[in-house]
ChimeraX commands (.cxc) that place a marker at each C-alpha (Angstrom):
marker #1 position -14.29,142.76,80.15 radius 0.5
marker #1 position -10.54,143.10,79.89 radius 0.5
marker #1 position -8.80,143.15,76.50 radius 0.5
marker #1 position -5.74,141.04,75.97 radius 0.5
marker #1 position -3.11,141.63,73.29 radius 0.5
marker #1 position -2.39,138.40,71.41 radius 0.5
marker #1 position 0.39,139.70,69.17 radius 0.5
marker #1 position -1.59,140.15,65.96 radius 0.5
marker #1 position -0.85,143.32,64.00 radius 0.5
marker #1 position -1.83,144.39,60.51 radius 0.5
marker #1 position 0.77,146.78,59.10 radius 0.5
marker #1 position -0.25,149.99,57.28 radius 0.5
marker #1 position -3.99,149.68,58.01 radius 0.5
marker #1 position -3.91,153.07,59.69 radius 0.5
marker #1 position -2.63,154.68,56.50 radius 0.5
marker #1 position -5.51,153.18,54.51 radius 0.5
marker #1 position -8.06,154.40,57.07 radius 0.5
marker #1 position -6.65,157.93,57.04 radius 0.5
marker #1 position -6.67,157.91,53.22 radius 0.5
marker #1 position -10.29,156.75,53.17 radius 0.5
marker #1 position -11.30,159.78,55.24 radius 0.5
marker #1 position -9.87,162.20,52.65 radius 0.5
marker #1 position -11.80,163.43,49.59 radius 0.5
marker #1 position -9.74,161.27,47.24 radius 0.5
marker #1 position -10.24,158.28,49.52 radius 0.5
marker #1 position -14.00,158.81,49.61 radius 0.5
marker #1 position -14.00,158.90,45.82 radius 0.5
marker #1 position -12.05,155.69,45.64 radius 0.5
marker #1 position -13.93,153.84,48.39 radius 0.5
marker #1 position -17.52,154.97,47.76 radius 0.5
marker #1 position -18.09,156.43,44.32 radius 0.5
marker #1 position -15.79,154.32,42.15 radius 0.5
marker #1 position -17.32,150.95,43.18 radius 0.5
marker #1 position -20.80,152.36,42.54 radius 0.5
marker #1 position -19.82,153.48,39.05 radius 0.5
marker #1 position -18.24,150.10,38.36 radius 0.5
marker #1 position -21.40,148.29,39.48 radius 0.5
marker #1 position -23.58,150.41,37.20 radius 0.5
marker #1 position -21.20,149.87,34.28 radius 0.5
marker #1 position -21.20,146.12,34.93 radius 0.5
marker #1 position -25.00,145.97,35.02 radius 0.5
marker #1 position -25.22,147.90,31.74 radius 0.5
marker #1 position -22.70,145.48,30.22 radius 0.5
marker #1 position -24.63,142.42,31.41 radius 0.5
marker #1 position -28.20,143.65,30.86 radius 0.5
marker #1 position -27.40,146.21,28.17 radius 0.5
marker #1 position -29.49,144.96,25.26 radius 0.5
marker #1 position -32.08,142.45,26.50 radius 0.5
marker #1 position -34.41,142.89,23.48 radius 0.5
marker #1 position -31.81,143.54,20.81 radius 0.5
marker #1 position -30.20,141.49,18.06 radius 0.5
marker #1 position -28.04,139.37,20.31 radius 0.5
marker #1 position -31.05,137.85,22.12 radius 0.5
marker #1 position -33.12,137.25,18.98 radius 0.5
marker #1 position -30.17,135.63,17.17 radius 0.5
marker #1 position -29.76,133.17,20.00 radius 0.5
marker #1 position -33.45,132.20,19.80 radius 0.5
marker #1 position -33.43,131.71,16.01 radius 0.5
marker #1 position -30.19,129.75,15.88 radius 0.5
marker link #1:1,2 radius 0.2
marker link #1:2,3 radius 0.2
marker link #1:3,4 radius 0.2
marker link #1:4,5 radius 0.2
marker link #1:5,6 radius 0.2
marker link #1:6,7 radius 0.2
marker link #1:7,8 radius 0.2
marker link #1:8,9 radius 0.2
marker link #1:9,10 radius 0.2
marker link #1:10,11 radius 0.2
marker link #1:11,12 radius 0.2
marker link #1:12,13 radius 0.2
marker link #1:13,14 radius 0.2
marker link #1:14,15 radius 0.2
marker link #1:15,16 radius 0.2
marker link #1:16,17 radius 0.2
marker link #1:17,18 radius 0.2
marker link #1:18,19 radius 0.2
marker link #1:19,20 radius 0.2
marker link #1:20,21 radius 0.2
marker link #1:21,22 radius 0.2
marker link #1:22,23 radius 0.2
marker link #1:23,24 radius 0.2
marker link #1:24,25 radius 0.2
marker link #1:25,26 radius 0.2
marker link #1:26,27 radius 0.2
marker link #1:27,28 radius 0.2
marker link #1:28,29 radius 0.2
marker link #1:29,30 radius 0.2
marker link #1:30,31 radius 0.2
marker link #1:31,32 radius 0.2
marker link #1:32,33 radius 0.2
marker link #1:33,34 radius 0.2
marker link #1:34,35 radius 0.2
marker link #1:35,36 radius 0.2
marker link #1:36,37 radius 0.2
marker link #1:37,38 radius 0.2
marker link #1:38,39 radius 0.2
marker link #1:39,40 radius 0.2
marker link #1:40,41 radius 0.2
marker link #1:41,42 radius 0.2
marker link #1:42,43 radius 0.2
marker link #1:43,44 radius 0.2
marker link #1:44,45 radius 0.2
marker link #1:45,46 radius 0.2
marker link #1:46,47 radius 0.2
marker link #1:47,48 radius 0.2
marker link #1:48,49 radius 0.2
marker link #1:49,50 radius 0.2
marker link #1:50,51 radius 0.2
marker link #1:51,52 radius 0.2
marker link #1:52,53 radius 0.2
marker link #1:53,54 radius 0.2
marker link #1:54,55 radius 0.2
marker link #1:55,56 radius 0.2
marker link #1:56,57 radius 0.2
marker link #1:57,58 radius 0.2
marker link #1:58,59 radius 0.2
view
């Protein structure tokens, strides 16, 4: 197989890859999305048996 250059370039991708390999980049790329997903799930499923659910059933 022989590769052929078709003229497509994506500027500054190398900088993002190098940043992702640093400690700050790992924090931003791996840990921060995980924390945001947990926070979102707590926000959505936070109080399944609390007042908000029972008020919806009564009204």
